[in-house]
KOLNUMAR-398152 format. One record per residue (C-alpha): z, x, y; residue number from 1. Coordinates in steps of 0.2 Angstrom, whole numbers. Each point is the difference from the previous one (the first is absolute). Layout:
// residues N
vexpa Z=Z	X=X	Y=Y	k=NUM
...
***
This chain:
// residues 336
vexpa Z=-20	X=21	Y=-90	k=1
vexpa Z=-17	X=0	Y=9	k=2
vexpa Z=-5	X=16	Y=10	k=3
vexpa Z=8	X=2	Y=17	k=4
vexpa Z=-16	X=6	Y=7	k=5
vexpa Z=-13	X=-12	Y=8	k=6
vexpa Z=-11	X=-10	Y=-11	k=7
vexpa Z=-18	X=1	Y=1	k=8
vexpa Z=-7	X=-11	Y=13	k=9
vexpa Z=-6	X=-14	Y=-12	k=10
vexpa Z=17	X=0	Y=-8	k=11
vexpa Z=8	X=-12	Y=13	k=12
vexpa Z=18	X=-6	Y=-4	k=13
vexpa Z=8	X=-17	Y=4	k=14
vexpa Z=18	X=-5	Y=2	k=15
vexpa Z=8	X=-15	Y=8	k=16
vexpa Z=16	X=-4	Y=9	k=17
vexpa Z=12	X=-11	Y=-10	k=18
vexpa Z=7	X=-14	Y=11	k=19
vexpa Z=19	X=2	Y=4	k=20
vexpa Z=3	X=-11	Y=15	k=21
vexpa Z=-2	X=14	Y=13	k=22
vexpa Z=-15	X=-9	Y=9	k=23
vexpa Z=6	X=-17	Y=-4	k=24
vexpa Z=-11	X=0	Y=-15	k=25
vexpa Z=9	X=-10	Y=-13	k=26
vexpa Z=2	X=-19	Y=0	k=27
vexpa Z=14	X=-5	Y=12	k=28
vexpa Z=6	X=-14	Y=-11	k=29
vexpa Z=3	X=11	Y=-15	k=30
vexpa Z=17	X=6	Y=-5	k=31
vexpa Z=3	X=19	Y=-1	k=32
vexpa Z=-1	X=0	Y=-19	k=33
vexpa Z=-16	X=-10	Y=1	k=34
vexpa Z=-7	X=13	Y=12	k=35
vexpa Z=5	X=14	Y=-11	k=36
vexpa Z=-10	X=-9	Y=-14	k=37
vexpa Z=-15	X=-1	Y=11	k=38
vexpa Z=1	X=19	Y=3	k=39
vexpa Z=0	X=3	Y=-18	k=40
vexpa Z=-14	X=-11	Y=-3	k=41
vexpa Z=-10	X=8	Y=13	k=42
vexpa Z=3	X=18	Y=-7	k=43
vexpa Z=-5	X=-6	Y=-17	k=44
vexpa Z=-16	X=-8	Y=7	k=45
vexpa Z=-4	X=17	Y=8	k=46
vexpa Z=2	X=8	Y=-16	k=47
vexpa Z=-11	X=-13	Y=-9	k=48
vexpa Z=-14	X=1	Y=12	k=49
vexpa Z=-1	X=19	Y=0	k=50
vexpa Z=7	X=6	Y=16	k=51
vexpa Z=7	X=17	Y=-2	k=52
vexpa Z=16	X=-2	Y=10	k=53
vexpa Z=12	X=-12	Y=8	k=54
vexpa Z=10	X=5	Y=16	k=55
vexpa Z=15	X=-6	Y=10	k=56
vexpa Z=4	X=2	Y=18	k=57
vexpa Z=17	X=8	Y=4	k=58
vexpa Z=8	X=-12	Y=12	k=59
vexpa Z=15	X=-11	Y=2	k=60
vexpa Z=-4	X=-12	Y=14	k=61
vexpa Z=-16	X=-10	Y=1	k=62
vexpa Z=-15	X=3	Y=12	k=63
vexpa Z=-7	X=-4	Y=12	k=64
vexpa Z=16	X=-8	Y=5	k=65
vexpa Z=17	X=3	Y=-8	k=66
vexpa Z=10	X=-15	Y=-8	k=67
vexpa Z=10	X=-6	Y=-14	k=68
vexpa Z=-14	X=1	Y=-13	k=69
vexpa Z=2	X=7	Y=-18	k=70
vexpa Z=-8	X=17	Y=0	k=71
vexpa Z=1	X=9	Y=-17	k=72
vexpa Z=6	X=18	Y=1	k=73
vexpa Z=-14	X=13	Y=-3	k=74
vexpa Z=8	X=12	Y=-13	k=75
vexpa Z=9	X=-14	Y=-10	k=76
vexpa Z=-17	X=-9	Y=-2	k=77
vexpa Z=-9	X=16	Y=-4	k=78
vexpa Z=12	X=2	Y=-14	k=79
vexpa Z=-1	X=-18	Y=-6	k=80
vexpa Z=-19	X=-1	Y=0	k=81
vexpa Z=-1	X=17	Y=-9	k=82
vexpa Z=11	X=-7	Y=-13	k=83
vexpa Z=-10	X=-16	Y=-3	k=84
vexpa Z=-18	X=7	Y=0	k=85
vexpa Z=-9	X=13	Y=-11	k=86
vexpa Z=-15	X=8	Y=9	k=87
vexpa Z=2	X=-4	Y=18	k=88
vexpa Z=6	X=14	Y=11	k=89
vexpa Z=13	X=-5	Y=12	k=90
vexpa Z=3	X=8	Y=17	k=91
vexpa Z=7	X=-2	Y=18	k=92
vexpa Z=-11	X=-2	Y=16	k=93
vexpa Z=11	X=10	Y=5	k=94
vexpa Z=18	X=4	Y=-3	k=95
vexpa Z=9	X=1	Y=17	k=96
vexpa Z=8	X=17	Y=-2	k=97
vexpa Z=15	X=-4	Y=12	k=98
vexpa Z=7	X=-13	Y=-12	k=99
vexpa Z=4	X=11	Y=-15	k=100
vexpa Z=7	X=17	Y=-2	k=101
vexpa Z=-15	X=10	Y=-6	k=102
vexpa Z=9	X=7	Y=-15	k=103
vexpa Z=5	X=-17	Y=-6	k=104
vexpa Z=-18	X=-6	Y=3	k=105
vexpa Z=-6	X=14	Y=-11	k=106
vexpa Z=12	X=-5	Y=-13	k=107
vexpa Z=-5	X=-19	Y=1	k=108
vexpa Z=-18	X=5	Y=0	k=109
vexpa Z=2	X=11	Y=-16	k=110
vexpa Z=9	X=-14	Y=-9	k=111
vexpa Z=-14	X=-12	Y=4	k=112
vexpa Z=-13	X=12	Y=-6	k=113
vexpa Z=9	X=2	Y=-16	k=114
vexpa Z=3	X=-19	Y=-3	k=115
vexpa Z=-18	X=-4	Y=4	k=116
vexpa Z=-7	X=14	Y=-11	k=117
vexpa Z=-8	X=9	Y=14	k=118
vexpa Z=-7	X=-14	Y=12	k=119
vexpa Z=9	X=4	Y=16	k=120
vexpa Z=-9	X=2	Y=16	k=121
vexpa Z=12	X=8	Y=13	k=122
vexpa Z=-3	X=-5	Y=18	k=123
vexpa Z=10	X=7	Y=15	k=124
vexpa Z=-1	X=-2	Y=18	k=125
vexpa Z=11	X=4	Y=16	k=126
vexpa Z=5	X=-19	Y=3	k=127
vexpa Z=-4	X=-10	Y=15	k=128
vexpa Z=8	X=-18	Y=0	k=129
vexpa Z=14	X=2	Y=13	k=130
vexpa Z=7	X=-17	Y=-2	k=131
vexpa Z=5	X=3	Y=-18	k=132
vexpa Z=6	X=17	Y=4	k=133
vexpa Z=12	X=-7	Y=12	k=134
vexpa Z=4	X=-15	Y=-10	k=135
vexpa Z=5	X=10	Y=-15	k=136
vexpa Z=9	X=13	Y=10	k=137
vexpa Z=-12	X=15	Y=-2	k=138
vexpa Z=-2	X=12	Y=15	k=139
vexpa Z=-18	X=-2	Y=8	k=140
vexpa Z=-4	X=18	Y=6	k=141
vexpa Z=-16	X=5	Y=9	k=142
vexpa Z=-16	X=0	Y=-10	k=143
vexpa Z=0	X=19	Y=-1	k=144
vexpa Z=17	X=0	Y=-7	k=145
vexpa Z=-4	X=-14	Y=-13	k=146
vexpa Z=-16	X=10	Y=-5	k=147
vexpa Z=10	X=16	Y=-1	k=148
vexpa Z=12	X=-8	Y=-12	k=149
vexpa Z=-14	X=-7	Y=-10	k=150
vexpa Z=-8	X=17	Y=-2	k=151
vexpa Z=16	X=8	Y=-6	k=152
vexpa Z=3	X=-15	Y=-12	k=153
vexpa Z=-17	X=1	Y=-9	k=154
vexpa Z=4	X=19	Y=-3	k=155
vexpa Z=16	X=-5	Y=-7	k=156
vexpa Z=-8	X=-13	Y=-11	k=157
vexpa Z=-13	X=12	Y=-7	k=158
vexpa Z=13	X=13	Y=-4	k=159
vexpa Z=12	X=-12	Y=-8	k=160
vexpa Z=-14	X=-6	Y=-12	k=161
vexpa Z=-4	X=18	Y=-5	k=162
vexpa Z=15	X=11	Y=2	k=163
vexpa Z=16	X=1	Y=-11	k=164
vexpa Z=11	X=1	Y=15	k=165
vexpa Z=-4	X=-2	Y=18	k=166
vexpa Z=8	X=9	Y=15	k=167
vexpa Z=-7	X=-5	Y=17	k=168
vexpa Z=5	X=5	Y=17	k=169
vexpa Z=-10	X=-10	Y=13	k=170
vexpa Z=2	X=-6	Y=17	k=171
vexpa Z=3	X=-18	Y=-6	k=172
vexpa Z=5	X=2	Y=-18	k=173
vexpa Z=11	X=12	Y=-10	k=174
vexpa Z=2	X=0	Y=-18	k=175
vexpa Z=12	X=11	Y=-11	k=176
vexpa Z=-4	X=0	Y=-18	k=177
vexpa Z=-9	X=-16	Y=-2	k=178
vexpa Z=-5	X=-5	Y=-18	k=179
vexpa Z=-14	X=-14	Y=-2	k=180
vexpa Z=-1	X=-5	Y=-18	k=181
vexpa Z=-10	X=-8	Y=-8	k=182
vexpa Z=-15	X=8	Y=7	k=183
vexpa Z=-16	X=-11	Y=2	k=184
vexpa Z=-11	X=-1	Y=-15	k=185
vexpa Z=-17	X=2	Y=10	k=186
vexpa Z=-7	X=18	Y=1	k=187
vexpa Z=1	X=9	Y=11	k=188
vexpa Z=9	X=-15	Y=9	k=189
vexpa Z=-2	X=-17	Y=6	k=190
vexpa Z=-14	X=-1	Y=14	k=191
vexpa Z=7	X=0	Y=17	k=192
vexpa Z=-8	X=-11	Y=14	k=193
vexpa Z=6	X=3	Y=18	k=194
vexpa Z=-4	X=-14	Y=12	k=195
vexpa Z=-3	X=2	Y=18	k=196
vexpa Z=-13	X=7	Y=12	k=197
vexpa Z=10	X=11	Y=12	k=198
vexpa Z=-12	X=13	Y=4	k=199
vexpa Z=11	X=15	Y=4	k=200
vexpa Z=15	X=-3	Y=-12	k=201
vexpa Z=-3	X=-13	Y=-13	k=202
vexpa Z=-17	X=7	Y=-5	k=203
vexpa Z=7	X=17	Y=-1	k=204
vexpa Z=13	X=-6	Y=-12	k=205
vexpa Z=-14	X=-9	Y=-10	k=206
vexpa Z=-10	X=17	Y=-1	k=207
vexpa Z=15	X=9	Y=-6	k=208
vexpa Z=8	X=-12	Y=-13	k=209
vexpa Z=-10	X=-15	Y=-4	k=210
vexpa Z=-13	X=-4	Y=-13	k=211
vexpa Z=-7	X=-16	Y=10	k=212
vexpa Z=0	X=-5	Y=18	k=213
vexpa Z=0	X=-18	Y=6	k=214
vexpa Z=-7	X=-5	Y=16	k=215
vexpa Z=-3	X=-17	Y=9	k=216
vexpa Z=-13	X=-4	Y=13	k=217
vexpa Z=-18	X=-2	Y=1	k=218
vexpa Z=-13	X=12	Y=-8	k=219
vexpa Z=-1	X=10	Y=16	k=220
vexpa Z=18	X=2	Y=1	k=221
vexpa Z=2	X=4	Y=-18	k=222
vexpa Z=-14	X=14	Y=1	k=223
vexpa Z=9	X=8	Y=15	k=224
vexpa Z=17	X=0	Y=-9	k=225
vexpa Z=-9	X=7	Y=-16	k=226
vexpa Z=-8	X=14	Y=10	k=227
vexpa Z=16	X=5	Y=8	k=228
vexpa Z=8	X=0	Y=-17	k=229
vexpa Z=-14	X=12	Y=-6	k=230
vexpa Z=4	X=12	Y=14	k=231
vexpa Z=18	X=0	Y=-5	k=232
vexpa Z=-4	X=4	Y=-18	k=233
vexpa Z=-12	X=14	Y=5	k=234
vexpa Z=14	X=7	Y=11	k=235
vexpa Z=11	X=2	Y=-14	k=236
vexpa Z=-13	X=6	Y=-13	k=237
vexpa Z=-1	X=-17	Y=-9	k=238
vexpa Z=-16	X=-8	Y=-6	k=239
vexpa Z=-1	X=-16	Y=9	k=240
vexpa Z=-8	X=-8	Y=-15	k=241
vexpa Z=17	X=1	Y=-9	k=242
vexpa Z=6	X=-14	Y=11	k=243
vexpa Z=-6	X=-17	Y=-5	k=244
vexpa Z=-4	X=-12	Y=14	k=245
vexpa Z=7	X=-18	Y=-1	k=246
vexpa Z=-1	X=-15	Y=11	k=247
vexpa Z=12	X=-15	Y=0	k=248
vexpa Z=-9	X=-16	Y=6	k=249
vexpa Z=4	X=-18	Y=2	k=250
vexpa Z=-13	X=-12	Y=-7	k=251
vexpa Z=-3	X=-19	Y=0	k=252
vexpa Z=-14	X=-4	Y=-12	k=253
vexpa Z=-7	X=-16	Y=-6	k=254
vexpa Z=-16	X=-6	Y=-9	k=255
vexpa Z=-7	X=-5	Y=17	k=256
vexpa Z=3	X=8	Y=17	k=257
vexpa Z=5	X=-17	Y=7	k=258
vexpa Z=14	X=-1	Y=-13	k=259
vexpa Z=6	X=17	Y=4	k=260
vexpa Z=0	X=-4	Y=18	k=261
vexpa Z=10	X=-16	Y=-3	k=262
vexpa Z=13	X=10	Y=-10	k=263
vexpa Z=1	X=13	Y=14	k=264
vexpa Z=4	X=-13	Y=13	k=265
vexpa Z=14	X=-6	Y=-11	k=266
vexpa Z=7	X=17	Y=-2	k=267
vexpa Z=-1	X=4	Y=19	k=268
vexpa Z=10	X=-16	Y=4	k=269
vexpa Z=13	X=5	Y=-13	k=270
vexpa Z=2	X=17	Y=9	k=271
vexpa Z=0	X=-8	Y=17	k=272
vexpa Z=-16	X=9	Y=5	k=273
vexpa Z=-17	X=-5	Y=6	k=274
vexpa Z=-15	X=1	Y=-12	k=275
vexpa Z=-7	X=14	Y=11	k=276
vexpa Z=16	X=10	Y=-2	k=277
vexpa Z=1	X=-3	Y=-18	k=278
vexpa Z=-18	X=4	Y=-4	k=279
vexpa Z=1	X=16	Y=10	k=280
vexpa Z=11	X=7	Y=-14	k=281
vexpa Z=-8	X=-10	Y=-15	k=282
vexpa Z=-16	X=0	Y=-8	k=283
vexpa Z=-5	X=-19	Y=-2	k=284
vexpa Z=-15	X=-6	Y=-10	k=285
vexpa Z=-10	X=-3	Y=-16	k=286
vexpa Z=-1	X=14	Y=-14	k=287
vexpa Z=-17	X=6	Y=7	k=288
vexpa Z=7	X=2	Y=18	k=289
vexpa Z=17	X=8	Y=-6	k=290
vexpa Z=-10	X=12	Y=-11	k=291
vexpa Z=-11	X=5	Y=15	k=292
vexpa Z=15	X=3	Y=12	k=293
vexpa Z=10	X=10	Y=-13	k=294
vexpa Z=-16	X=9	Y=-5	k=295
vexpa Z=-1	X=8	Y=18	k=296
vexpa Z=16	X=10	Y=-5	k=297
vexpa Z=-9	X=8	Y=-15	k=298
vexpa Z=-10	X=10	Y=13	k=299
vexpa Z=15	X=7	Y=8	k=300
vexpa Z=8	X=6	Y=-16	k=301
vexpa Z=11	X=-14	Y=-7	k=302
vexpa Z=1	X=1	Y=-19	k=303
vexpa Z=16	X=-11	Y=-2	k=304
vexpa Z=2	X=-17	Y=7	k=305
vexpa Z=17	X=-9	Y=0	k=306
vexpa Z=-3	X=-18	Y=5	k=307
vexpa Z=12	X=-12	Y=8	k=308
vexpa Z=-3	X=-19	Y=-5	k=309
vexpa Z=11	X=-12	Y=10	k=310
vexpa Z=-3	X=-12	Y=-14	k=311
vexpa Z=1	X=12	Y=-14	k=312
vexpa Z=13	X=-11	Y=-10	k=313
vexpa Z=-13	X=-14	Y=-2	k=314
vexpa Z=-10	X=13	Y=-11	k=315
vexpa Z=-17	X=-8	Y=4	k=316
vexpa Z=-3	X=12	Y=14	k=317
vexpa Z=4	X=15	Y=-11	k=318
vexpa Z=-12	X=-7	Y=-13	k=319
vexpa Z=-14	X=-2	Y=13	k=320
vexpa Z=2	X=17	Y=7	k=321
vexpa Z=0	X=8	Y=-17	k=322
vexpa Z=-15	X=-9	Y=-6	k=323
vexpa Z=-11	X=-1	Y=15	k=324
vexpa Z=5	X=13	Y=13	k=325
vexpa Z=5	X=16	Y=-11	k=326
vexpa Z=-16	X=0	Y=-9	k=327
vexpa Z=-10	X=0	Y=16	k=328
vexpa Z=10	X=14	Y=7	k=329
vexpa Z=-2	X=10	Y=-16	k=330
vexpa Z=-19	X=-2	Y=2	k=331
vexpa Z=1	X=6	Y=18	k=332
vexpa Z=10	X=15	Y=-5	k=333
vexpa Z=-14	X=5	Y=-12	k=334
vexpa Z=-12	X=0	Y=14	k=335
vexpa Z=11	X=9	Y=13	k=336
***
């Protein structure tokens, strides 16, 4: 596997979200099996185009408004795509800890790492989407409790991957003689990404247990979160450089800015948002403009971008980004 340490600044990594229906991002007229075919085609295109990784969100109900829309389950798709690709790393942005017992999750993840011959990216978060918690019958405790549960869960996962038999007596989870075999094939283990920017609790967990953080927001917000993460690392005696910094960003790209703007207006309408609301969370533009916007994150320490394309299944946006945006950002990184 690649090193768990941060790459050099010029070594910028790119992954992309694989559409699964969560953000109304597969064709409405397509039958479920046709949607699955588009998911596979998108993943294979990412591999062909040289993206390092493909990722899935872990949700059951669509956003920004729930409804009876096919949303493909995260770990089912992680397994399926790992089985039909050869080089693409496959991850979750991020697993909602509350939805699966952590010992079972450790077992699932280990099996995926084996079947993919070491291509699993393991993402974990505390969970947040109350509507689907209630819909699926999960308790929805306070953020502090959910984060505390996640903190124990990541400890359990790490131990299940490395120890022959696990005993654990935590506040939220107790294990008596758990075996988790087969073990992952990656050494020392699959990379762990923890998502979320909670400054007192989540980032402390990142400092203790994660190989990569993932933050949203603008560069200033990212810089502040990253600085706080550094402080948590130093407080426990860990080198902050050991935690890679990633950024998950929505992008609408077209050859000309006007074309991207037109697409964004259509996506905003589909999501029942104004164009202003949509563009507040999405980069919209031509390759040069998109590269310039993402390049600002290099200055605050981002070395791993995971891009969400609302039209990824059309493939052409993935091609345009790979051919025209990534080279620009790599050149910027050499100069940073």
